[in-house]
N, C-alpha and C positions, 0 to 999 in steps of 0.2 A: 173718266175714272176707271181704273183697272182693278179687277179682282184677282188676287194672286194666291193660289192655293199651295198646299204643302208640296206637291210635285214640282211646281215651278221654283219654290224656295230651295228645295233640295238640289235642283239642277243649277241654281244660280250661286250657291254658296259652297265654299270649301274651308276647312279649318285653318290652314295656314293664312289665307287671306283675311278671314274674319278675325282671327287672333291679332294679326297685325293692325287691322282697322280699329279694334278695341284699344290696343296699345296707344295708337295715335289719338283716339278720342279722349282717353283718360289723361294723356299728356297735355292735350289742348284745353281740357276742362269744359266739357259741354254743360249747357244750362238745363237743370232739372229740378223743379220745385219738389217739395215733399209730396210723396204719394198719398192719395186718398185711400183709406183702408177701412172697410166696413164689414161687420159680421152680418150675415143674412140668414134667413130661415134654412132649415134642413142641414145645418152644420157647415154652410159655405162661407167663403170669404170673397168679397168683391173689391177689386183694386182698380184704381185709375192712375196711370203713370205717364204724365206728360213730359216732354223734353223738346228742346229746339237748339239749332246750331247748324253751321255750314250751309245756310240757305234753305233748310228744311225744318219742319216741326211736325210733331206727331203725338199720339197718345195711344197707349195700350189699355184696352179694357179687358180685364182678366178675372175669371172666376176660379176659385180653388174649392173643389168638393171632394174631400178625402174618401167618401163612400163610393166614388165612381168606379174604383177598382173592382168591386163586387159586381158591377154592372157591365164589366168589360170595356169601360171607357176610361180615358185619361183623366187624372185628377185635376189637371190644369186645362182650362178651356178659355179661349179668348180671341180677340181680333186686334189688329193694329191699323190705325188710320194715319196714313202718311200724307202730309200737306206741304204745299209750297210756302216757304218762309217769307216770301215777298208779297204774295197776293192772298194767301190763306186758302187757295184752291185745293181741293182734295185730289191727290194724285192717284192714290191706290188704297185699297183695303186688303190687308194681308192676313193670312192665317196666323193668328197670334199664338196659338198653341205650338205650331211648328217653329215659329220665330223664337219662342221662348226657350225651347230645348237647344236650339243652335247657339243662341247668345249665352245661355247659362253655362253650357259645356265649354264654350270658347273662353269665357271669363275664368273658369277653373283652370283651363290649360294655360292661360296667360299668367296666372299666379304660379302654377307649377313650373313654368319656364324659368322663373326666377327663384323658386323656393325648393323644388325637388332636386335631389342630388343628380348630377349630370350622368351618373352611372345607374340611375334607377331603371330597373328592368321588369319588376313584378308589381302589377297593379291588382288591387282587390277592390271590387265593386260591392258596396253594401246597399242592397236594394236592386231590384230588377224591373223597375217600372219604365215608363216611356223615355225618361231622360237617360237611363243607364247606358244604352248603346252609344248615344252621342258623347257621353263622358268617356267611354272607352276609345272612341275614334279621336276625340280631341286630345286626350292625354297621349295617345299613340303618335300624334302629330308633333309633339314636343319632346318625347323621350322614346328611345328605341326599345319598346316593350317586347319581351319574349314570353311572358306569361300573364294571362288575365284570369283571376279567380273571382267567381261570382257567388255571393251569399244572398239569400232572400229569406224572409220569414216564412214564405211558402216555398219549400224546396223545388217544387215542380216549375216555379217561375225562374229560379236560378238555372235549372237544367235547360229550359227553353232558350234563355238568353245565351247561355254558354254555347249551345248548339248553333244559334244564329250567328254569333260572333265567329265561331269556328268556320261556318260557311263563308264568311267574309275573308277568311285567311288568317285570322288570329289564332294563336294557341290559347284556347280558353277551356276552362273546366268549372264545374259547379262544386261547391264545398258546403256541407251542412254544419260544420263546426266553425262558428264565427270567430272564436278565439284563435284557432289555427289559421284561419284566413287572414286575420289582422296581423298576427305575429310573423307571418311569412312575407309581408308586403313591404315594398319600398315606397309605394303610394297607396293610400287608402282613400277612396272616394265614395262618400255616402250621400245618397239621395233618397231619403225615406220620409214618411210622415209619422215616425215613431214618437210616442209620448213619454218614453222612458229611455235613458241612455243605452245605446247599443255598444259603442266603442269604449273600452275601458283603458284608462291610462296605463295600467299595469301591463297591458299587452303590447304597448308601443316600443319597438326596438329603436336603438340609437340611429339617427339619420333618416327616419321615416318622415314622409310628408303626408299630412292629413288634410283632406279636402271635404268640408262640410257644406252640403248644398241644400239639404232638406231642412226640416224643423223651421218652417217659415213664420211661426207665431210663438208666443210666449207660453203655449201649452205643450210645446214639442221639444224634444231633446234627442240628439244623436250621439253625443260624447259626454263622458262624466267630467266632474271638476278636476280630477287628477290628470286627465288627458290635456285639459287646458293649462293647468299650472306647470306641467312638464314641458310645454311647448313655447316657442316664440310665435306669437299670434299676429296674423295679418287679416285684414277684412277688405271687402270690396269697396264699401262706402261707410261713412260715419253712421249711417242708419243701422248698421249691424250692432252698434252699441246699445240700442234701445229697442230694436225690432228683432223678431225671430228668436229661436231658442239658443241654447249653447252659450255664446259669448254674452248676450244681453241678460240671460237668466243668471249666469254666474256673477256678473257685475251686480245685478239687482239683489242677489243673496249675500253679497260681500265675499264670496269665494274668490273673486278675481277683481283686481283693481284696474281702472281704465288705463293707468300708466303701463300696464302689461301689454297693451296693444302697440305693436311696433310701427305699422304703417298701413295705409290703404292702397288700393290699386293705382290711384292717381299719383301718390308719392313714389310707389315702385316704378311707375312709368317714367317719372322724372328723375330717377336715379337713386332713390333711397336704398340703403343696403337691404338685401334679402337674407338668404341663408348665410350664417356665419362660418360654419365648418361642417364637415361631413358627418359628425356625430350628433349634430343638433337635430332636435325634433321641431319641425315647423308645422303650423296649422293655419289654414285659410278658411274663413267663414264667409259664405256668400248669402246675401239676402236679396240680391237682384237690384239692378239700377236702370232707370229709364233711359239713361244715355246709351246703355248697351242695346236696348230695343231699337232706338233711333238709328244707331250705327249699323245694326244688322239690316233693318228695313231699308236704309239708304243704300247699302251695298247691293241688296237685291234689286232695288229700283234702278240703280245705275247700270247694273249688268243686264237688266232686261230692256233698258231703253238707252243704248249707247249713243 
């Protein structure tokens, strides 16, 4: 059994390859039963996410503790156990936190590849946590970005991330006015733990693509009802209809009908229509999928053991 840390995962993965691997996995239809979702003490959430396919099986054990930011730790902590699908032998234990940011960002970019305007050049990141730089890199791998704007509820976090992205060669800047940051964007990518809507539908310009990654439970919200009702909505998996904030909350309140959901990633991968025209607002809601974790872990494993 091999233990694979964050450094090895970073060395093994790149976004073009991982995005393509996810595209193939969603098209093929990997097997993933419903995740186990438990509230635990200290405000945490404990998730078990099994999946199997292509000769492998695995499970991600992940904990989400929103208060970790104040401790200087990532809110998402976890491990991934990868096993042989024929014998059940454990092949590797991977850093689940690192695997999660890679696969989550890749899924958002996979959606953007079909939903963002082809001439999208300006990305706004809402939130400056551990996932944000991966979202920037992933979106930059599918669109020729020439400006990345970062907003965060703590401005110093936005400034740090903008400086780090600039050091990687991106043209990046921090912005303290969220409305201005959203209004100027071609792609808005939000990864926060906000309990109240941050992105207002009135701020969305024609043709913008909105990527909602945070708000993983029904107590959280990143975009208001107007943002949803103005957009053509896409989701990663049907779980987004009942889990996570935003789409599930709007459906539960009656503000949004299930029929407003156009397609999920599997349907998009199999050729379902995405963006209709350049003036259309598109919105993608991600709640995460076990098939994404298995696909990312499998790609790491195969690159480490050719």
